[in-house]
N, C-alpha and C positions, 0 to 999 in steps of 0.2 A: 677552498676548504680542503683540509687533509682528508684523503680518501680512507674511509674506515666504515665498511658496510656490515650490517647484520647478516646472519646466514640466510641462504635462499638458493633457489635453483639457478644454475648458470645459464640455461637457455641456449639458443643457437646464435652463431655469429650474425651480426647485423639485426636479426629478427628478435632476439631475446626470447621471451615467452609468448609472443603473439599467437603462434599456432596453438599452444595449449589453451590460451584464453578463447580462441575461436572455436576450438573443439568442444569445450565444456567449461565455461567460466565458473560455474558453481562448484564443480568437482575440483577444478584447479585450485581455487582459493581455499577450499576446505582442506584439500590434501597438503598444501604447503604450510598451512597453519598447524596441522597435526605433525608434520615432519620437522619444521624448523622453529615452531614456537609462535609467540604472540607479537613478534617484530620481525618481519620477513622482507628481504630485498630481492627484487627481480627487475628485469628490463622489459620495456614495451618498445620494441624497435631500439633506437639509440637512447631513449629516455630512461632514467632511473625511476623505479616505482617501489612503493612500500605498502605492505599490508599490515596495518596496525590494529591489534586486537587487545592490547593492554588497556584496561579501563581508565587508568589515570591519563594515559596518552590520548585516548579517545575523548575524554573530558576536556583536555587541554586544546585539542583540535577544534571541537565543536562548540565549546563554551568560553574558554579563556582567550583564545587567539583566532577566532574565525576570520577576522579581516586580513590576517596574514596568509590565509589559505582559502581563497574564494573558489567557487566552482571552476573546474578545469576547462580551458577554452576549447579543446578538441571535442570533448564530450558535449559541451554547449552547442558547438556547430552541428553535431550529429542530430540533436533533438530540436534545434531551432526551426526547421521547416514545419514542425508540428506545434511545439509549445511557444514558438516565437521568443519574445523577451519578457515573458510573464513571470509570475511569482515563483514558478518552478525553476526557472533558469537564471533569472537576473541576480546581480550582485550589488553590494554597497547600498547607496542611498536610493537607487531605483527600487531595489527589493524592499527596503524598509518602508518606502512610501506605498508600494503595492500591497504589502502585508497589512499596513495600517488601514488601508481602504477596505479590505475584505474582512478584517478581524471582527467587526461588530456582528456579522452574520453568525458567528460561533460563540457569542456570549451566553452565559448560563441561562439567562431569562428567555432566550430564544430556544435553547436546546430542550427545555421542558415542553415547549409547544410542539417541537418536532416529534416527540415521543408518540403522540397520538397518531401521527402520520405513519411512523414506523410500524406500529401495531396494525393499523388499518390495512396497510399495503401487504404485510405478511399474511393477514387473513384473506385478503383478496387474492394473493398469489397462490394460496393452497385451496381456494374455493373450488377449483375444478379437479382437485385430486380425488381419487377414489382408492379405497383400501385395497391393497394388492396391485395397484397400478405401478407401472415402471416409467421412470422419468430420467432425464439428464439433469443432474442436480445443479450444474453450473448455469445452464439455461434458466432454470427456475429461480436461482438466487439473483442472477443478473436482472431478470424481469422485475424483481422486488426492489433492488438497490437503484436501478435506473429511475424508477418511479419515485423513490424516496428523494433522491437528489434533485430531481426536476420539480417536484411538488414543494419541497422545503426552500430551496434556494432560488428557484425561478418561477414558482407558482404556475407550473405548466404541466399538463397531463401528457405523459410520454408513452402511453400504452401502445401507440401505433408505430413507435420508432425503435422498439427494443431489438428486433432482429437486425435492423440496419446498423444501429449503434454498436451492438456487440460484435458483429462481423467486421466493421471498420476498425474498432479498437484492437481486435485480435490481429488484423493485418498490419496496422501501423506499428504496434509494439513489437511484432515479430520482425518487421523490416528494420526498424531502428535498432532492435537487439542485434541483428546481424552486423550492423555498423559498429555497435558497441563492442562486439566480440573482436573485431579487427582494429579497434581504436582508430577508425578512419572514416570521416564523413564523405559519403558519395555525393558529389555536387548534383543538384537537381537538374542541371542542364544536360547531364550525360544521358543519351538516348538508349536506355536499357530497360528491360522488363521490371527490374527492381524499382526504378524511379516511376514508371507508369503506375504500378500498383500503389506506391507510396502517395503519389499525387491524387489518385482516385480516393484513397482512404481519407486523406486530409480534406479533400473537397466534400466528401460525404459528411464528415464530422463538422466542418465549417458550416455547411448548410443547416445542420440540425441546431447548432447553438445560435446561429444568427437568426434563425426563425423565431427563437425565444425573444430575441431583441426586437424583431419586427413586430411581433404580436404585442409586446409591451408598448412599443411606440404608437401602435394603433389605438391602444386604450388610454395610454398616458396616466395610468393609475399608480400612485405610490402605495405599494402593498407592504412596505417595510422590509422586503426581502433583499437578498444580495443583488438580484437583477435590478431592482428599483434603485438601490444605492448607486450602482454602476451607471445605469441609464441616466439618472439625474445628474451625476457628476460629468458624464459625457456631454449631455445636452446643454449644460450650463457652463461648459468650458472650464470645469474645475480639475484639469489635469489628466483626464482620461480620454485619449485619442481613440479613433476608430480601431486602430491596430491593437491598442492596449485592451480595449473592450473585448475584442475577439480573443486575445490571449488569456484574459481573465476567465472568460466563459469556457474556453477549451480546458484550462487547468482545473477549474472547479467541477466541470462535468466529468472529465475523465478520471481524475483522482477521487472524486466523490462517490463514484459507483464501483469502479473496477476493483479497488483494493478491498473494500468490505465484502463484495460478492465472493471473492476468492478466499478471504479469511473464513467466511461461513462454509464454503465448500470443504476447506481443510478441517473445520470443526466437525462437520458431518462425517467425514472420513475417519477422523480420530474417534468419534463416539461409536461408530459402527465397529471399529476394531478393538474397542475397550468397553465391553458390556458393563463392567463394574462402575465405570464413570457414568455411563448412560443411566444406570439404575439410580445412582446418587443424584443425578440431575432430575430425574422424574420425581424422586422423593421430595426434593426442594420445591419443584413447580407445583405439585399437588398440595403440599403443605402451605405454601405461601399464597397461591392463587385460588385454590379450591375450585378450579374449572373455569374461572372467569378470565378474560383477556388481561394481560399485564398493563400497568400504567406507569407513569414516571414516579409515582409515589412508592411503587414496589421495588424500585431499583436497589435501595439499600438492603432489602431483605433477600435479594437474589444473589447472595454472596458466591455460592458455588457456580452459578451460571457465569458470573464475572470471572471466576478462577479458570473456567474452561476456556473462555476467550483469551485470557492472559497467557495460558499455557499454549494455546494454538498460535498466538502471536510470537511466543518464544521460539517454537519450532519452525514456524512459517511466517516470519515478520513481514509486515506490510511492505516495507522497503528492504528487501533482503541485502541489498548493497546500496549504501548511500551514494549520492552523486560524487564522483571522484573530485578531490581537491588538488590544487596546484600551489606550491609554495612560491610566494612573491619575494622572498628573501632567504638568506641562509639561516637555518634553524638548527636546534639540537633537541632531539627527542630520545628519552631513554638512554642517554649517554652517547648516542650516535649523531654525527653531523648529517643534516639533510640539506642538500644544495638547493639553491633557488631554481625553480623550474621543474622540480621533481613532482611526481604524481603520488598522491596519498589515497589509498583505498581503506575504507572502513566498512566492514560487513557485519550487520547485526546477526545474520544467519550463522556466521562463524563464531562470533562472540558468545551467542546464546548456547553454543554447544561446548563450552568450556566447563569441564567437570569440576574445576575449583569452585565455581559459583553455582553450578547446576549438576549435582550428583546424578549419575545414570542419565546423561544428557539426551540420549536418543529415546528415552522412555517418556510417554505421554502421561504426565502426573500433575493434575491441577492442584493437588495438595501442597505442592511446593510454594504456592501463592497464598496459602491460608493466612488470614489476618494481615494481609498487606506485607508479606515477608520480603517482597522485592524492594521495599524502602530501606532495608538493612543491607542490601548489596552495595558493593563499591559503585560510585557514580560512573556511569559508562558501561556497566555490565549487562543492563537490561534496557535496550533502546529500540523497541519495535517501531516507534514513530520518529526516531532521530533524537536530537538533543540540542539544547542551546537556542540561539535566536532563530534558527531555521527549523526548529521542531515543527512537525506537521500541525498546522493551526486547526485542522479538523479532527484531531485525535479523539476528543471527547464525543464529538458527533459520531464518528465511526464506531467507537466503543459502545455507546448507548444503542446505536442502530443494531450492532451485532448481538448484543445481549438480549434486546427485546425481540428481535427476529428469531433468534434461537429459542427463546422461551416460548414464543407464540406457536411456533411450528412443533417443537418437541413436546409441548403439552398435548398436542392432538395426534401426532404421528410418530411412529418409529421409522427411522430412515435406515435401510439395510443396503449394504453394498452388493452389487451384482458382479463387479469387476473381480477377476481372478488375478492373483499375483500382486506384486508391490506396485504402488502408485507413486512414481518418482516425480519430484518437482523439476520444472524447467526454469533455469535461472537466466532468463533474458533480462529485460528491464523490470518486469513484474515476476513474482514467484508464483507460477501457475501450476496446477495439477494437470495431468493429461486432459485434453479436451473431451467433452461428452461423457463424463463419469456417470455410469448408469446406476440407478438405485431403485429399490422397491420400497414403497411406503405402505405401512400397515397402521390402520387406525388403532389408537389405544384408548382405554377408558380412563378418564380423569377422575379425580377425587369426587367431584360433583356428580358425575355420572354414576359412580359406584354407590354413592349415598342415596341417589334417587331410586 
């Protein structure tokens, strides 16, 4: 193909922009989009890479031609020691089969039943809180979301594994994030501290999820949950091998709690920094709920609570950068030729800060989603859970969980930040706030309490 590249940073000889990516991938991608626009060319070592933020191109990549741009092989090799060849990393027919196997666990008729668990666990999570008490809000939210995913998808009580699981997830994502930054997989056989820690974290999480499988096998009871579907398919030889079972469980366990927990942490941070939004939330909760716990039937009336979650996911999307794609043939996007073997980056974090679609993009403003306004945006402009055939199958699960948890807790407590200064996101694999965000919780009077 004739060489004709869109604008972008020149980078260093041989290395390209590898050092910039390694230093701060979040800052690098954000800055080049601001500097060069919504179609940027750069190099990762000898390979050509593109950051595409133009909604129509994003839609073409994720919806219209996904098979021509599967998940990039180097990044697959990086996460393979943890995720294996499960639904997170697989491509083509393998991915389609794995997704079809897990999809029934997220059908609407099941989601309504999950709502009761979400509310019960939120209440249980704050049962030990005292007014005026100080807590690390990430730890508190992880405790709730780990229980949620285990009770709903695996029918397992996980109250005793929260510290172990949270520590192991932090370690593995940080270690894999380091390899992401340099776009190079460190082979597991290399005898270095990095790999020792990676192996320990993987073994810890493997032990947790395979204990769920062992407990199910001992009971043999079909409870209709995701674990039962997987175990029955595995035991009856219906296409789920032992390795695939492990990969399914790891993917659902890790994605099922990690992303929602940190979305909630960001929501609490935003509410604490925007008292007018916090006041509007309380007004809705008191008016709709009147002091009682929320239920699935209340979800349509909790419109502003939904808007808060949508705006949180705009600023801090669940997947701040989608899994990089690799072109399998020569293509043309936006008038530019893209050669076979190029890397394509799509970052919801970057796209969601485009002032053409989101005026005052850095401002936390739930009103921009009033009345489902996101439906009128260009396709590809708001993609907190991705888009197309690889869109997150748990997006409705996560949204309902976040809305009901936020409503349950905010109805009873005001969450106040004790941290001084800005709280900056860390853009490794997950978009995390700084660890151990300290808050002070103060009990508030609900409408029912005031009436009494």
